[in-house]
C-alpha positions, -999 to 999 in steps of 0.1 A, spaced: -278 16 -154 -256 26 -183 -245 58 -166 -232 38 -136 -212 16 -161 -198 47 -177 -187 61 -143 -171 27 -135 -154 28 -170 -139 62 -161 -123 47 -129 -110 17 -148 -96 39 -176 -80 62 -149 -63 32 -133 -49 21 -167 -37 56 -174 -19 57 -140 -1 24 -149 10 41 -181 22 72 -162 -4 96 -175 -14 109 -140 -30 142 -151 -55 124 -175 -61 97 -149 -69 123 -122 -93 140 -146 -112 107 -150 -112 101 -112 -126 136 -107 -153 130 -133 -163 97 -116 -164 113 -81 -185 142 -94 -209 119 -112 -212 93 -84 -201 108 -51 -217 80 -31 -196 54 -49 -163 73 -56 -144 99 -38 -117 122 -52 -83 107 -45 -62 124 -18 -31 137 -35 0 146 -16 34 158 -27 62 132 -24 76 149 7 42 151 23 36 114 16 70 105 30 61 125 61 28 104 64 49 72 61 71 83 90 41 93 110 24 59 103 56 39 111 58 58 144 23 45 153 34 9 150 41 -10 183 76 -5 196 85 -42 188 83 -33 151 106 -3 151 140 -22 151 128 -46 125 113 -18 103 147 0 106 164 -30 91 143 -28 59 143 -4 31 110 14 26 105 26 -10 76 47 -22 67 44 -59 37 60 -76 23 27 -89 38 -7 -97 48 -5 -133 49 -36 -156 86 -42 -151 82 -42 -113 52 -65 -116 71 -89 -138 102 -88 -115 82 -95 -84 59 -122 -96 41 -142 -69 55 -175 -59 29 -193 -81 41 -172 -111 10 -150 -112 16 -114 -120 10 -90 -91 -21 -68 -91 -14 -32 -104 -38 -21 -76 -16 -35 -48 -10 -10 -19 23 -24 -8 47 -53 -12 74 -70 8 102 -81 -15 133 -99 -3 146 -124 22 133 -115 56 157 -110 84 154 -132 115 158 -118 149 194 -113 159 206 -114 122 228 -85 112 212 -60 89 221 -60 53 231 -30 32 212 -21 1 207 -34 -25 206 -68 -8 184 -59 21 147 -66 21 123 -39 9 88 -28 16 73 -10 -14 44 14 -8 24 25 -39 15 61 -33 -12 67 -59 -30 34 -51 -30 43 -14 -42 78 -22 -70 64 -45 -85 42 -19 -84 68 9 -114 89 18 -94 117 32 -60 125 47 -66 109 80 -78 77 62 -47 78 40 -25 79 71 -44 49 84 -41 30 51 -4 36 51 -1 23 87 -22 -8 78 -1 -15 47 31 -12 67 17 -35 93 5 -61 67 39 -61 49 58 -64 81 36 -94 89 43 -109 54 80 -103 59 80 -124 90 52 -150 90 38 -153 125 57 -121 135 24 -110 150 15 -144 165 -6 -153 134 -24 -120 133 -34 -103 100 -50 -70 96 -87 -74 102 -110 -43 106 -114 -54 142 -77 -55 150 -59 -29 170 -22 -25 171 -21 -43 204 -36 -76 192 -61 -94 170 -96 -100 182 -99 -129 156 -68 -148 163 -70 -181 182 -58 -179 218 
């Protein structure tokens, strides 16, 4: 129906406005979409920078112990959204531009076990994109889970096979992957 298309257009326009840095207008469009179609869209969870940082610390604490030292050797940077300059600087290996809707990104040379940590700006970095994570979450608890999953995924990307070939499937727990080959 046309009204569904208009609601979808509000969300797309909101995402474009976020990329341009117009967060107030973007949130107005997201609110209008959530009001018009609550079964399809929810109002994004919005946290202050300090509250979001606290959620990142909480989520990192929920990762298995074997990740803590490795995570401590990386920089974790929170940005609102990946802007055009960031997307261009961190193009994928095949030259494709990164999605503006990405939730996180590992950037840099991964450390191998036993390698000395590197001081910034040379150390590898995990970027988390706060507004993208907030937009997909259905509530604060879900936001914390999305942050944890994103950290988990980017740690896996940073060290291929770090998890024994596991990726983040809905059926995975933090102790193993139900879908990986044994």
